[in-house]
N, C-alpha and C positions, 0 to 999 in steps of 0.2 A: 432396519429401518423401508418402510415400505409405502413407496407412492404410490400412491390410487388418478388416474385419469381422470378429469372429468374436464369435458367435452373434449371436442377437435384439435388432438395435438397441445394440450396443457395440460401442466401440471401443478398442484401449488406446491407453495414453495415459503417460509420461514427462516427468515433473514432477522441475527439483529447485529444491527448496521449502528455503529459508532451508540450502542451501548441505546436504540430505540429497538422492539419490534416490530417486525416488518412482514404481512402475508401480502403473499404475486401469487396471483398467476404467472407461469412460466413454462412457454416450447421448452423441450429438452435439450434441443441443441444450442437454445442461446450460454452466453459463456454468462463468467458474472462479471464481466467488465463493463459487457453490452443490459448485460441488468442494471448494476450501479448508474451508468452513466444513459441509461436511453430511459430507466424503466424509474427510476426513484432522481437523476435529476442530479448525480455526484460525479462531477465531472473533473475533479485533481488527475485522477487516478487516467492516463493519457493510452491512448490507443497509435502504438506504435509500430513496430515489425509485423505482428501479428502470430508471432513465432517461437517470443517464449526468448527472444535473443536481446534485447534492449532495455528492459525491466520499468519500462517508461508506467505500465499498466502497474507496476506491486502494489499489492494489500497484503495486511495482515489477517489474516485467515485462520482464527484459534491460537494465537500467538505465533504463527511461523509465516513467514512472508513468500505469498504468492504471485505467481502471473499471471491475473483476471484474465488476461486474454488465454489464457491455455484452459481453463477451470471452470469445467460445465458448473452451471451453476445451482442444478440440482442433484448435486452432488457435495453442497455445501449447506443440504437443509437442515437446518440448526443450528447452524453455526455462528460464532461471532465474525464478524467481521467490523476491521478499521481500518478507516479511510484518513488523506489530510485533513479533510473537513470535521473530521472528529477531535483533530488531537487539541487543538487548544479549548483554553478553558475560560469561555466569555471572550475577554478581553486579551489574557492572556494567553501569552503564545506558549506551546511547548517547549523546555529548555532545548533542542532537537534544530525547531522553525530556527529560536533565536538565536542560535549560534552560525544557522549557514546566512542570516543574516551580517552578522557583524566580523562573520570572513569570507565573506564576498561569498561563498559557496554555489552559487548559481551564476547562467550569463542570461540566456534565454528564455529560461525558467523550463522547458519544457519538462525535463527530466527530475525537474528539484520535486515532487510530490513522490515518485518513488526512488528517491533516492532517500527523501528524508523516512518516509516508514521504513528499508532500509536499513537506517541506521538507526532506528526505534525499536526496532527487533533485537537487533546488535547489543546497544545497550540494555535491556533488558535483559536479556539471557547471558552479558556480560560487563558490565557496568563500568569497566575497566580493561578493554580491550588497547593490545598494543598494538604499533602502525600496521604492521605487518598482519594482525588483524583482521583490523577495521578494512583493509586493502584486499583479503581474500574474501569477507565474507559480504564486500560488496562487490564482487567484480561479477555479477549480474547486472551489473547497472551502469548503463552507458553514456557519456555526458559527451552530445557532438560537440558540445563548446571548448574540450579539454579541461573542467574546472578542478579536475583532480586533486591537485593540490591545496585545494581552498575547501575541498567537500572532506580530505583529511583532517586539515586544520578543524572544522567545524565539526565532526565526528569526536576529534579526540580533546574538543574542551566540552563540547556536551557531556563528554563523561566524567573529567572533573565537575560537572558540576553539579550532579545526580549525585554527590555525596549529603 
């Protein structure tokens, strides 16, 4: 894949965000997180640490979770990106979103989008994880409020619903 420069300091970028094809002109230094938030207005992915240690910026890129703050947007050309905004089907919440509500798996809500997307990716890869597998797979998402027991319960319950 070769990117062709168009104008001073920008390159064309095509992303498939939440099922919609999007064409942009971005600076090569822009992160996926900044493109999602600043160019597309999708603000559920949060800017936390900026170093890939908190998981607040987690999105699903071609089926895998990535930290949006560390991922260059130009490296995502042609990729499918899912954000929290794309999970619900109309008014019907995704099973993981519903489980987070039912199990009170959030406090302040800052980490919640990244937690939910990590849980979705986990359950898509492993619909019936053990508690230890959930802890391991979601260890890259920090919750400053300490809602970990409720998050674990929500993910396990969502896995049971997926059957």
